[in-house]
C-alpha positions as CSV (number, residue, x, y, z in Angstrom):
1,X,57.9,56.8,62.3
2,X,58.9,56.1,58.7
3,X,58.5,58.6,55.9
4,X,58.6,57.1,52.4
5,X,59.0,60.2,50.2
6,X,57.9,60.5,46.7
7,X,60.0,61.7,43.7
8,X,60.5,65.2,45.1
9,X,61.3,66.3,48.7
10,X,58.3,67.7,50.4
11,X,55.6,65.8,48.6
12,X,53.2,63.8,50.7
13,X,54.5,60.3,51.4
14,X,53.4,57.5,53.7
15,X,53.7,57.5,57.5
16,X,54.3,54.4,59.6
17,X,53.4,54.6,63.3
18,X,54.5,52.4,66.2
19,X,52.4,53.1,69.3
20,X,53.9,51.7,72.6
21,X,51.7,53.4,75.2
22,X,48.2,54.3,74.1
23,X,46.5,56.9,76.2
24,X,42.7,56.7,76.5
25,X,41.7,59.5,74.1
26,X,38.0,59.5,73.4
27,X,38.5,60.9,69.9
28,X,41.0,58.2,68.8
29,X,39.5,55.2,67.1
30,X,42.1,52.8,65.9
31,X,39.5,50.2,64.9
32,X,40.1,46.5,65.1
33,X,43.5,45.0,65.8
34,X,45.7,45.5,62.8
35,X,46.9,42.6,60.7
36,X,50.7,42.2,60.7
37,X,51.1,42.4,57.0
38,X,48.5,45.2,56.6
39,X,48.6,48.9,57.2
40,X,49.8,50.8,60.2
41,X,49.7,51.6,63.1
42,X,51.5,48.9,65.0
43,X,50.2,48.6,68.5
44,X,53.0,47.0,70.5
45,X,51.2,47.2,73.8
46,X,47.6,46.8,72.6
47,X,44.6,49.0,72.4
48,X,42.7,50.2,75.5
49,X,39.5,50.5,73.4
50,X,39.5,46.8,72.7
51,X,38.5,43.9,75.0
52,X,39.6,40.3,75.0
53,X,37.7,37.4,76.3
54,X,39.6,35.2,78.8
55,X,37.7,32.1,77.5
56,X,37.3,32.3,73.8
57,X,40.0,34.9,73.2
58,X,37.7,37.0,71.0
59,X,38.8,40.6,70.5
60,X,36.2,43.3,70.0
61,X,36.1,47.1,69.9
62,X,34.5,48.5,73.1
63,X,33.9,52.2,73.7
64,X,31.3,51.8,76.5
65,X,31.8,54.0,79.5
66,X,31.4,52.4,81.9
67,X,32.0,49.0,80.3
68,X,29.2,47.5,82.4
69,X,26.4,48.8,84.8
70,X,28.1,47.5,87.9
71,X,31.1,49.8,87.4
72,X,28.9,53.0,87.2
73,X,30.4,55.6,89.6
74,X,33.2,53.2,90.7
75,X,36.9,53.8,90.6
76,X,39.1,56.5,92.3
77,X,42.5,58.0,91.4
78,X,43.3,57.9,95.1
79,X,45.4,54.7,95.8
80,X,44.4,54.8,99.4
81,X,40.7,54.5,98.6
82,X,39.1,51.3,99.8
83,X,38.4,48.6,97.2
84,X,34.9,48.3,95.9
85,X,33.7,44.7,96.1
86,X,31.9,43.8,92.9
87,X,30.5,40.2,92.5
88,X,32.1,38.2,89.8
89,X,28.8,37.6,88.1
90,X,28.4,41.4,87.6
91,X,31.8,41.9,85.9
92,X,32.0,42.5,82.1
93,X,31.2,39.4,80.1
94,X,31.8,38.3,76.5
95,X,28.9,38.8,74.1
96,X,29.8,35.8,71.9
97,X,27.0,33.2,71.8
98,X,27.6,30.4,74.3
99,X,30.7,31.9,75.8
100,X,29.9,34.4,78.7
101,X,33.6,34.6,79.6
102,X,35.2,37.4,81.5
103,X,36.5,40.4,79.6
104,X,39.8,42.2,80.1
105,X,41.5,45.2,78.3
106,X,43.3,44.1,75.2
107,X,46.6,45.6,76.4
108,X,49.9,44.2,77.7
109,X,50.1,44.2,81.5
110,X,53.2,44.0,83.6
111,X,54.6,40.5,83.7
112,X,53.2,39.7,80.2
113,X,55.3,39.2,77.1
114,X,55.0,41.5,74.1
115,X,53.8,40.0,70.8
116,X,57.0,38.9,69.1
117,X,55.5,39.3,65.6
118,X,54.6,42.9,66.3
119,X,58.2,43.5,67.7
120,X,59.7,41.9,64.6
121,X,57.6,44.2,62.4
122,X,58.6,47.3,64.5
123,X,62.3,46.2,64.2
124,X,62.0,46.1,60.4
125,X,60.5,49.6,60.3
126,X,63.3,50.9,62.6
127,X,65.9,49.8,60.0
128,X,64.4,51.8,57.2
129,X,62.6,54.8,58.8
130,X,63.7,58.3,57.9
131,X,62.4,60.1,61.1
132,X,61.7,59.0,64.6
133,X,59.3,60.8,67.0
134,X,59.7,60.0,70.6
135,X,56.7,61.2,72.6
136,X,56.4,61.3,76.4
137,X,57.5,58.2,78.4
138,X,58.4,56.3,75.2
139,X,62.0,57.3,75.9
140,X,61.9,55.7,79.3
141,X,59.8,52.6,79.1
142,X,61.4,49.5,77.5
143,X,61.5,48.1,74.9
144,X,60.2,51.4,73.3
145,X,63.1,53.2,75.0
146,X,65.6,51.4,72.7
147,X,63.9,52.5,69.5
148,X,65.1,56.2,69.5
149,X,68.8,55.4,70.2
150,X,68.7,52.5,67.6
151,X,67.4,54.9,64.9
152,X,69.8,57.7,66.0
153,X,72.8,55.3,65.6
154,X,72.1,55.3,61.8
155,X,72.2,59.1,61.7
156,X,68.5,59.4,61.3
157,X,66.9,62.5,63.0
158,X,65.1,61.9,66.3
159,X,62.5,64.4,67.6
160,X,61.7,64.0,71.3
161,X,58.5,65.5,72.7
162,X,58.5,65.6,76.5
163,X,58.2,67.9,79.6
164,X,61.8,67.2,80.6
165,X,65.1,65.7,79.5
166,X,65.5,61.9,79.7
167,X,68.5,59.6,80.0
168,X,68.3,58.9,76.2
169,X,68.2,62.5,75.1
170,X,72.1,63.0,74.9
171,X,72.3,59.8,72.7
172,X,70.4,61.4,69.8
173,X,73.1,62.9,67.6
174,X,70.7,64.8,65.2
175,X,67.7,65.7,67.4
176,X,64.9,68.2,67.9
177,X,63.9,68.4,71.6
178,X,60.5,70.1,72.2
179,X,59.7,71.0,75.9
180,X,56.3,72.0,77.1
181,X,56.4,74.4,80.1
182,X,53.5,76.5,81.3
183,X,51.6,76.1,78.0
184,X,54.5,77.5,76.0
185,X,56.2,75.3,73.4
186,X,60.0,75.7,73.4
187,X,62.0,74.4,70.5
188,X,65.7,73.4,70.7
189,X,67.7,72.2,67.7
190,X,70.9,70.4,68.6
191,X,74.0,71.1,66.4
192,X,77.2,69.7,68.1
193,X,76.5,71.7,71.3
194,X,75.0,70.1,74.3
195,X,71.3,69.6,74.0
196,X,70.6,71.1,77.4
197,X,72.3,74.3,76.4
198,X,70.2,74.4,73.2
199,X,67.0,73.8,75.2
200,X,68.0,76.5,77.7
201,X,68.6,79.1,74.9
202,X,65.2,78.1,73.4
203,X,63.5,78.8,76.7
204,X,64.6,82.5,76.4
205,X,63.1,82.9,73.0
206,X,59.6,82.1,74.3
207,X,58.4,80.7,71.1
208,X,54.6,80.5,71.6
209,X,53.4,79.3,68.2
210,X,55.0,76.6,66.2
211,X,52.4,75.1,63.8
212,X,53.7,73.5,60.6
213,X,52.7,70.4,58.8
214,X,54.7,68.3,56.4
215,X,52.2,68.9,53.6
216,X,52.8,72.7,53.8
217,X,56.6,72.4,53.4
218,X,57.6,73.6,49.9
219,X,61.2,72.6,49.5
220,X,63.4,72.6,46.4
221,X,65.7,69.7,46.1
222,X,68.1,71.7,44.0
223,X,68.5,74.3,46.7
224,X,71.8,73.2,48.2
225,X,71.8,76.1,50.7
226,X,69.2,74.2,52.8
227,X,70.5,70.9,54.3
228,X,68.1,69.7,57.0
229,X,69.6,68.3,60.2
230,X,73.1,69.0,59.1
231,X,75.9,70.5,61.2
232,X,76.7,74.2,60.3
233,X,79.9,74.3,62.2
234,X,83.2,72.8,61.1
235,X,86.3,71.8,63.0
236,X,89.8,70.8,62.0
237,X,90.9,67.9,64.1
238,X,94.6,67.4,64.9
239,X,96.6,64.8,63.0
240,X,96.5,62.6,66.0
241,X,92.8,62.5,66.7
242,X,90.3,60.1,65.1
243,X,87.9,61.8,62.8
244,X,84.2,60.7,62.5
245,X,83.2,57.7,60.5
246,X,81.3,59.8,58.0
247,X,84.4,61.9,57.1
248,X,86.2,61.1,53.8
249,X,89.5,61.9,55.6
250,X,88.8,59.5,58.5
251,X,89.6,55.8,58.8
252,X,86.3,54.9,57.0
253,X,87.4,56.6,53.8
254,X,87.4,54.4,50.7
255,X,90.6,52.3,50.0
256,X,92.0,50.6,46.9
257,X,94.5,47.9,46.1
258,X,97.3,49.5,44.0
259,X,100.0,47.8,42.0
260,X,103.5,48.8,43.1
261,X,104.5,49.6,39.5
262,X,101.6,51.9,39.0
263,X,102.3,53.6,42.3
264,X,105.9,54.3,41.3
265,X,104.8,56.0,38.1
266,X,103.6,58.9,40.3
267,X,107.2,59.5,41.5
268,X,109.0,60.1,38.3
269,X,109.0,63.8,38.4
270,X,109.2,66.4,41.2
271,X,105.8,67.8,42.2
272,X,107.5,71.2,43.0
273,X,109.7,71.9,40.0
274,X,108.7,69.1,37.5
275,X,112.3,67.8,37.0
276,X,113.1,64.1,37.2
277,X,113.4,62.5,40.6
278,X,117.0,61.3,41.2
279,X,116.7,59.2,44.3
280,X,113.9,57.2,45.7
281,X,114.0,55.2,48.9
282,X,111.1,52.9,49.7
283,X,110.3,51.6,53.2
284,X,107.5,49.2,54.0
285,X,105.8,48.5,57.3
286,X,103.4,45.7,56.6
287,X,100.5,47.2,54.6
288,X,102.0,50.7,54.8
289,X,104.5,52.0,52.2
290,X,106.6,55.1,52.7
291,X,108.5,56.8,49.8
292,X,111.3,59.3,50.4
293,X,112.4,61.1,47.2
294,X,115.0,63.7,46.0
295,X,114.9,65.5,42.6
296,X,117.8,66.8,40.5
297,X,117.3,70.3,42.0
298,X,117.6,69.0,45.5
299,X,113.9,69.1,46.5
300,X,112.9,66.4,48.9
301,X,109.6,64.9,50.0
302,X,108.0,62.1,51.8
303,X,104.8,60.3,51.1
304,X,103.0,57.5,53.1
305,X,100.1,55.3,52.0
306,X,98.2,55.9,55.2
307,X,98.2,58.0,58.3
308,X,100.4,57.1,61.3
309,X,98.6,56.3,64.5
310,X,101.3,57.0,67.1
311,X,104.1,55.6,64.8
312,X,102.0,52.7,63.6
313,X,100.4,52.6,60.2
314,X,96.7,53.1,60.6
315,X,95.9,50.5,57.9
316,X,98.0,47.9,59.8
317,X,95.8,48.4,62.8
318,X,92.6,48.5,60.8
319,X,93.4,45.3,58.8
320,X,94.0,43.4,62.1
321,X,90.9,44.8,63.7
322,X,88.7,44.1,60.7
323,X,90.0,40.5,60.6
324,X,89.2,40.0,64.3
325,X,85.9,41.8,64.4
326,X,84.5,39.9,61.4
327,X,85.3,36.5,63.0
328,X,87.8,35.6,60.3
329,X,91.1,33.8,61.1
330,X,94.5,35.3,60.4
331,X,95.7,32.3,58.5
332,X,92.8,32.5,56.0
333,X,93.2,36.2,55.4
334,X,97.0,35.8,55.1
335,X,96.6,32.9,52.5
336,X,94.3,35.1,50.5
337,X,96.7,38.0,50.6
338,X,99.7,35.9,49.8
339,X,98.1,34.6,46.6
340,X,97.9,38.1,45.2
341,X,101.1,39.3,46.9
342,X,99.2,41.8,49.1
343,X,101.2,43.1,52.0
344,X,99.7,42.5,55.5
345,X,101.0,42.5,59.1
346,X,102.9,39.4,60.1
347,X,101.5,36.7,62.3
348,X,103.4,38.0,65.4
349,X,102.2,41.6,64.7
350,X,98.6,40.5,64.4
351,X,98.6,38.6,67.7
352,X,100.4,41.4,69.4
353,X,97.8,43.9,68.2
354,X,95.1,41.4,69.2
355,X,96.3,41.1,72.8
356,X,97.1,44.8,73.3
357,X,94.1,46.5,71.6
358,X,91.4,44.2,70.1
359,X,90.6,42.0,73.1
360,X,90.5,44.9,75.6
361,X,88.2,46.9,73.3
362,X,85.9,43.8,72.7
363,X,85.8,43.1,76.5
364,X,85.0,46.7,77.3
365,X,82.2,46.8,74.7
366,X,80.7,43.5,75.9
367,X,80.8,44.6,79.5
368,X,79.2,47.9,78.7
369,X,76.4,46.3,76.6
370,X,75.8,43.7,79.3
371,X,75.5,46.4,82.0
372,X,72.9,48.3,79.9
373,X,70.8,45.1,79.6
374,X,71.1,44.4,83.3
375,X,70.1,47.9,84.3
376,X,67.0,47.5,82.2
377,X,66.2,44.2,83.8
378,X,66.7,45.6,87.3
379,X,64.2,48.3,86.5
380,X,61.7,45.7,85.5
381,X,62.4,43.7,88.6
382,X,61.8,46.8,90.7
383,X,58.4,47.1,89.1
384,X,57.6,43.5,90.2
385,X,58.2,41.8,86.8
386,X,60.0,38.5,87.0
387,X,62.5,37.5,84.4
388,X,61.8,34.7,81.9
389,X,65.0,33.1,80.7
390,X,65.9,30.7,77.9
391,X,69.0,28.6,77.9
392,X,70.8,26.2,75.5
393,X,74.2,24.8,74.9
394,X,76.3,24.6,71.8
395,X,79.4,22.5,71.3
396,X,82.4,23.1,69.0
397,X,81.8,19.8,67.2
398,X,78.9,17.3,67.0
399,X,78.8,14.0,68.7
400,X,80.7,13.0,71.9
401,X,84.2,14.3,70.9
402,X,83.7,18.0,71.6
403,X,86.3,20.0,73.6
404,X,84.3,23.2,74.4
405,X,80.7,23.9,75.2
406,X,79.1,27.3,75.4
407,X,75.9,27.7,77.4
408,X,74.0,30.9,76.6
409,X,71.2,32.6,78.6
410,X,68.7,34.7,76.7
411,X,65.9,37.1,77.9
412,X,62.7,35.7,76.4
413,X,61.1,39.1,76.2
414,X,63.8,40.9,74.2
415,X,65.8,37.9,72.8
416,X,69.0,39.5,74.1
417,X,71.9,37.3,75.4
418,X,72.4,38.2,79.1
419,X,75.3,35.8,79.9
420,X,77.2,32.8,78.6
421,X,79.5,30.2,80.1
422,X,82.4,28.4,78.4
423,X,83.2,24.9,79.6
424,X,86.1,22.8,78.6
425,X,85.7,19.0,78.6
426,X,88.5,18.5,81.2
427,X,86.4,20.4,83.8
428,X,83.6,17.8,83.5
429,X,83.4,14.1,83.8
430,X,82.5,13.7,80.1
431,X,81.4,15.8,77.1
432,X,77.8,15.1,78.0
433,X,78.2,16.6,81.5
434,X,79.5,19.9,80.1
435,X,76.0,21.2,79.4
436,X,74.8,20.8,83.0
437,X,78.0,22.4,84.3
438,X,77.7,25.4,82.1
439,X,74.0,25.8,83.0
440,X,74.5,25.6,86.7
441,X,77.5,27.9,86.7
442,X,75.7,30.5,84.5
443,X,72.4,30.4,86.5
444,X,74.3,30.8,89.8
445,X,76.1,33.8,88.3
446,X,72.8,35.5,87.3
447,X,71.2,34.8,90.6
448,X,74.2,36.2,92.4
449,X,73.7,39.4,90.5
450,X,70.3,39.7,92.1
451,X,68.1,38.8,89.1
452,X,64.6,37.6,90.0
453,X,64.1,34.7,87.6
454,X,60.6,33.3,87.4
455,X,60.8,30.9,84.5
456,X,63.7,29.0,83.0
457,X,63.3,27.3,79.6
458,X,65.7,24.6,78.5
459,X,65.7,21.3,76.6
460,X,64.8,18.0,78.2
461,X,68.3,17.2,79.5
462,X,67.9,14.8,82.4
463,X,70.9,16.3,84.3
464,X,69.4,19.9,84.0
465,X,66.0,18.5,85.0
466,X,67.5,17.1,88.1
467,X,69.3,20.3,88.9
468,X,66.2,22.4,88.6
469,X,64.2,20.0,90.8
470,X,66.8,19.8,93.6
471,X,68.6,23.2,93.6
472,X,66.2,25.7,92.0
473,X,62.7,24.6,93.1
474,X,61.5,28.2,93.3
475,X,62.0,28.7,89.6
476,X,59.4,27.3,87.2
477,X,61.1,24.9,84.7
478,X,59.7,24.8,81.2
479,X,60.7,22.8,78.2
480,X,61.1,24.1,74.6
481,X,58.3,22.4,72.6
482,X,60.7,22.3,69.6
483,X,63.0,19.8,71.3
484,X,60.0,17.6,72.3
485,X,58.4,17.8,68.9
486,X,61.7,16.8,67.3
487,X,61.9,13.7,69.4
488,X,58.2,12.9,68.7
489,X,58.6,13.2,64.9
490,X,61.5,10.8,64.9
491,X,59.5,8.2,66.8
492,X,56.5,8.7,64.5
493,X,58.6,8.4,61.4
494,X,60.2,5.2,62.6
495,X,56.8,3.6,63.4
496,X,55.2,4.7,60.1
497,X,57.9,3.1,58.1
498,X,56.8,-0.4,59.3
499,X,54.5,-2.4,57.1
500,X,51.4,-2.4,59.3
501,X,51.6,1.2,60.4
502,X,51.9,3.1,57.1
503,X,48.4,4.5,57.6
504,X,50.1,7.0,59.9
505,X,52.2,8.6,57.2
506,X,49.6,11.2,56.0
507,X,49.0,12.3,59.6
508,X,52.7,12.9,60.6
509,X,52.7,16.7,59.9
510,X,49.2,17.2,61.4
511,X,50.2,15.4,64.7
512,X,53.4,17.5,64.9
513,X,51.4,20.7,64.4
514,X,48.8,19.5,67.0
515,X,51.6,19.4,69.6
516,X,52.5,23.0,69.0
517,X,48.8,24.0,69.0
518,X,48.2,22.2,72.3
519,X,51.0,24.1,74.1
520,X,50.3,27.5,72.5
521,X,46.5,27.5,73.2
522,X,46.5,26.2,76.8
523,X,47.7,29.6,78.2
524,X,49.7,28.2,81.0
525,X,47.1,25.6,82.1
526,X,49.0,22.3,82.5
527,X,45.9,20.1,82.7
528,X,44.4,21.8,79.6
529,X,47.6,21.3,77.7
530,X,47.6,17.5,78.3
531,X,43.8,17.3,77.5
532,X,44.2,19.1,74.2
533,X,47.2,16.9,73.2
534,X,45.3,13.6,73.8
535,X,42.3,14.9,71.9
536,X,44.2,14.0,68.7
537,X,43.2,10.4,69.4
538,X,39.5,11.4,68.8
539,X,40.1,13.6,65.7
540,X,42.3,11.1,63.9
541,X,39.3,8.6,64.0
542,X,36.9,11.1,62.6
543,X,35.3,11.8,66.0
544,X,34.9,15.6,66.5
545,X,32.6,15.6,69.5
546,X,33.1,13.4,72.5
547,X,32.5,13.2,76.3
548,X,35.3,13.1,78.8
549,X,35.1,13.2,82.6
550,X,31.4,14.2,82.4
551,X,32.0,17.1,80.1
552,X,31.4,17.4,76.4
553,X,34.2,18.6,74.1
554,X,34.7,19.2,70.4
555,X,37.5,19.9,68.0
556,X,38.6,23.5,67.6
557,X,38.6,23.4,63.8
558,X,35.5,24.5,61.7
559,X,32.9,21.8,61.0
560,X,33.9,19.5,58.1
561,X,31.6,19.1,55.2
562,X,30.4,15.6,54.3
563,X,32.7,15.5,51.3
564,X,35.7,16.4,53.5
565,X,34.6,13.8,56.1
566,X,34.5,11.1,53.5
567,X,37.7,12.1,51.8
568,X,39.9,11.9,54.9
569,X,41.7,8.7,55.6
570,X,40.6,8.3,59.2
571,X,42.2,5.5,61.4
572,X,40.2,2.6,62.6
573,X,39.9,2.2,66.4
574,X,41.2,-1.4,66.3
575,X,43.9,-0.8,63.6
576,X,47.6,-1.5,64.5
577,X,48.5,2.1,63.4
578,X,46.0,3.6,65.9
579,X,47.2,1.4,68.7
580,X,50.8,2.4,68.0
581,X,49.9,6.1,67.9
582,X,48.0,5.7,71.2
583,X,51.1,4.4,72.9
584,X,53.2,7.3,71.7
585,X,50.5,10.0,72.5
586,X,49.9,8.6,76.0
587,X,53.5,7.9,76.9
588,X,54.0,8.7,80.5
589,X,57.2,10.8,80.1
590,X,55.6,12.8,77.3
591,X,52.5,13.6,79.3
592,X,54.6,14.5,82.2
593,X,56.8,16.8,80.1
594,X,53.7,18.4,78.5
595,X,52.9,20.0,81.8
596,X,56.2,21.9,81.6
597,X,55.4,23.3,78.1
598,X,52.1,25.0,78.9
599,X,53.7,28.5,78.7
600,X,54.9,27.8,75.2
601,X,58.3,29.2,75.6
602,X,61.2,28.7,73.1
603,X,65.0,28.8,73.3
604,X,65.0,30.2,69.7
605,X,62.8,32.5,67.6
606,X,62.9,31.2,64.0
607,X,61.1,32.8,61.0
608,X,60.0,30.7,58.1
609,X,59.5,30.9,54.3
610,X,57.3,28.5,52.4
611,X,58.5,26.4,49.5
612,X,57.1,23.6,47.5
613,X,59.2,20.4,47.4
614,X,59.2,17.9,44.6
615,X,60.1,15.1,46.9
616,X,57.0,15.3,49.2
617,X,54.8,17.1,46.7
618,X,53.8,19.4,49.5
619,X,54.4,23.0,50.8
620,X,56.9,23.0,53.7
621,X,58.3,25.8,56.0
622,X,62.0,26.4,55.9
623,X,63.9,28.7,58.3
624,X,64.8,32.2,57.1
625,X,68.1,33.5,58.4
626,X,67.9,37.3,58.3
627,X,71.2,39.2,58.2
628,X,72.2,40.6,61.5
629,X,73.1,44.3,62.0
630,X,76.9,44.8,62.3
631,X,76.9,48.5,62.9
632,X,78.6,47.9,66.3
633,X,81.8,46.9,64.4
634,X,82.4,50.5,63.4
635,X,82.2,51.6,67.0
636,X,84.8,48.9,67.9
637,X,87.1,50.2,65.1
638,X,86.8,53.7,66.5
639,X,87.6,52.5,70.0
640,X,90.7,50.6,68.7
641,X,92.1,53.8,67.1
642,X,91.3,55.8,70.2
643,X,92.9,53.3,72.4
644,X,96.1,53.4,70.3
645,X,96.1,57.2,70.3
646,X,95.0,57.9,73.9
647,X,95.4,54.7,75.8
648,X,91.8,55.1,76.9
649,X,91.4,51.5,78.1
650,X,93.4,49.5,80.5
651,X,95.7,47.0,78.8
652,X,94.5,43.4,78.6
653,X,96.0,41.5,81.6
654,X,98.1,38.4,80.8
655,X,95.9,35.4,81.5
656,X,96.8,33.4,84.6
657,X,98.3,29.9,84.4
658,X,95.8,27.2,83.6
659,X,94.6,25.3,86.7
660,X,95.3,21.6,86.9
661,X,91.8,20.8,85.9
662,X,92.3,22.7,82.5
663,X,95.1,20.6,81.0
664,X,96.8,21.8,77.9
665,X,96.3,18.2,76.4
666,X,92.9,16.7,77.0
667,X,94.1,13.2,76.3
668,X,93.5,10.9,79.3
669,X,96.9,9.2,79.0
670,X,100.4,10.8,78.9
671,X,102.1,11.3,75.5
672,X,104.8,8.6,74.8
673,X,108.2,9.3,73.4
674,X,108.1,10.5,69.8
675,X,110.5,7.8,68.6
676,X,108.2,5.1,69.8
677,X,105.3,6.6,67.9
678,X,107.4,6.8,64.7
679,X,108.6,3.2,65.1
680,X,105.0,2.0,65.3
681,X,104.4,3.6,61.9
682,X,107.3,1.9,60.1
683,X,106.5,-1.0,57.7
684,X,108.9,-3.8,56.8
685,X,110.2,-1.6,54.0
686,X,111.3,1.0,56.7
687,X,109.1,3.6,55.2
688,X,106.4,5.7,56.9
689,X,102.9,4.4,56.2
């Protein structure tokens, strides 16, 4: 729930709703399905008062009870009651003219994927909302169960309405928990004490009436005595403890680059008596500077530029951690600092801190996050839902000279990375074989964990195709249409550049889009996916109705006017361009692979912006790369400081010696003597080339 306030606190603003589980309330009429760029609410799991036709996909509002006469008096809340056999012809049917397809509720069932566009819209609202209301089972059922903790991590208040505590309740830092017990509403505000204690004390108060609306609140922004959702207690942590990230005295406090000469101006006179300072001794420990001084009257003092973290300058630890957690390299940061003479830890200090603190903290955070994801997946598996996985490889360099390949596995429903495998080229027979090795090793690992994988989406790698066919026959193997479409566009572009085939050029974009449409609209039907793809051979000749296998079909687009029909540059049946297109469309390997794209699954989830290019004189879609959330870095910084102070994590073990298959040098031949190499580089003038 997002509250966009007006100029003054308390004025009516706008509310944004995300509904994940919609109960069948007779009085609630949400109307037709909302448009993504329109008003709220966002229905992530659909609307029970809407029906969807299984044939024409038409969505309509339906408040009929029962929905059809054959269901009158049917249905029982008792799971042991015998099933009522209703003929298929008497089931609810679509009212669209000429359709008569079966109707189903327009909601998400177990085993179905949530609308990625709706989830993207919800994700954007979660990043900007000012208040989150978690009602009922929304704190338990995923992915809605992630919304509350995600908003709470930004310090936004979360109000949970439920009959009991949930596993997510302690994760809400600023929260209002409302319990319903015996028709009595109990209110518990949490302020640094445990929420269960706050709820228990609220039970004793027996608050029976708590009716207040946002419109009735009359708050004065200038009244600083009222700070909603703020802590009223204060604590003074010890010098050794790590303060909260929001504290100005903590590690997240602002920092400046100070010139040494300007800093020394502050140590000219004694801060106690005001006389001149006689003696100054300056000690530096990387980025930390410590000044010991003595004045003419004998007063002494010591000043340090940052707090010590168990005899280590905190800024030394933070600068190394910030370098590591942002993905930068020490050499780049050091060169930048060297140019302005900024003091930083040395190379040996950086790698020592990296081994002792940074890697263990990263490993601990990664394992913890992975465990949370796996626990959620195990819950879905227990409910009978199979996992749909996407996998793809990425090498450290393009071409056939790469040394490392990373194969990642992603949950198609949530777009979360479950696992990855790193392969070195010396482990495989060639750089090309690294992808199949990483795929097999990672998939075996996930299966060993007990995951029930129903669908695996990859590219069209022949080696992976063979592995799936021979070793994982119980898993449905799907191809990413993006990879297939990329190959098809290259072939079409190559053919259209030839002299007798240039009539194809205006159709290249339409043919590419038609491939995506064929996969996305077939709804898992392999035969229908192939039939829709080959229908392009009729449309491209201006034929929009045709007969095939004794049935009549027509194009899915609206009827064209006579003007549009005459304006289009249709291909002739006997033209070289059409014959070349027919060969590409009806290619055996393409038709075979189309059967494995009927589910329309992707190994990526790009978003696009639309721009007009001067080269093609057309509008084109370009990928939009949204900035990722990096809030987890602050948690990692906290963990590093805590580990330094308390040794809360086990030290990172020294890596074992590399096995023989992982050679230090990946060259296939031994290195010759250095003198021989130098001699080969000498010219007749005895100078190195």
